[in-house]
N, C-alpha and C positions, 0 to 999 in steps of 0.2 A: 658152967659158962658164966662169964662176967659180962655185965652190960656196961657199955661205954657211955658215960654221961657227956652229951654234947653241950658245949657252951651256947647259950642263947644268942641269937643274932644281935649285933650291936647296931642300934638305930640312932642316926644323927639327923636332927631336923634343921639345923642352922647351916649356913654356908661355911665351908672350910676356907679360912682366909690364908693369904700368903704368910709363910713362916709357921703355920700350925701343922702339927702332925697328929693323926688319929690312928690308933692301933687296936685292932680287934684280935686279941690273943685267943688262939685255939677255936676260932669261929669265923663267921661271915660278917661282913660290914655292909650296912644299908644306909645310903646317904640320900635324903629326900630334898636335896638342894644342889648347889654347885660346889665344885672344888676349884679354887682359884689358882692361877699360876703362882708357883713358889710354895704351894701347899703339898702335903704328902699324906696319902691314905694307905694304910698297910693292914693286911689281914692274913691270918694263917689259912683261912678259907677263901671264899669268893668275895668279890666286891661288886655291889650294885649301886650305880649312881643315877638318880632320877633328875639329872640336870647336866650341865656342861662339865667335862673333865678337862681342865686347863693345866692342872699340876701333874703330880706323879701318883700313879696307882700301882701298888705292889701286892699282888695276890699270891697265895701259896707260899708265904714268907718262910714257913718252916719246912718247905720242900714238897708241898702237895701239888703234884702235876695235874690233878683233876680240877684245880681251882679255875675260876673264870673271872673275867672283868667284863661287866655289862654297863654301858653308859648310853645316855640319850643323845649326847653331842660330843664327839671325840675331837679334842683339840689338845691332847696331852703332851706334856714335856717328856714323859716316860711312861711306858706300860711294862710290867714285869710279872711273870708267873714262874714260881719255883726257881728264881735266879736267872731265868732267861729274859732278856729285856730288849726293847726297842726304844730308841730316842725318837723325838718328833720327826727328825729328818729321815728316819728309816720307815716311817709309816706312810704307805702309799696314799697319794692325794685322793684316790677314789673313796677312801674311808673317812676322810677329814670332814668334820661337822655332820657326821651321820650317826644314827643309832646303831651301835655295834656290839659284838661279843668277841673278846679275845680269849683264846683257849690254846692248849698245847696239843700238838699233833706229832707223835714220836718225840723228838727233842726240839721241835721248832714251834715258834709262836705262829698262830694263824688268826686272822680277823675275818669275821663274816658280818655283813650288813643285815640287821634285823628289820624285817618289813612289817612287823605288827605294831 
């Protein structure tokens, strides 16, 4: 049996500014700050944002349907998991500026509000 080596989580402490792109290859991405409008965060795994998401978050970039996007304040331009995406105008207003988790259910994105 072969053991698969998992890439350690990529941790970013600083704000992600407009025009910046951060990519966590073969792993998860943890951002301990905000993602500004015009910025893009990409991970082959899941993305956790402990701040506002105003830019674009692309999880499961290599096709992982189990990837999640979790953020404390949803104001995204785009959220995407495994190539399935919603633009800001497709995100229901009930989720706007809430702590949420985006995941895949069958072949559809779903958002749930996190109450913890």
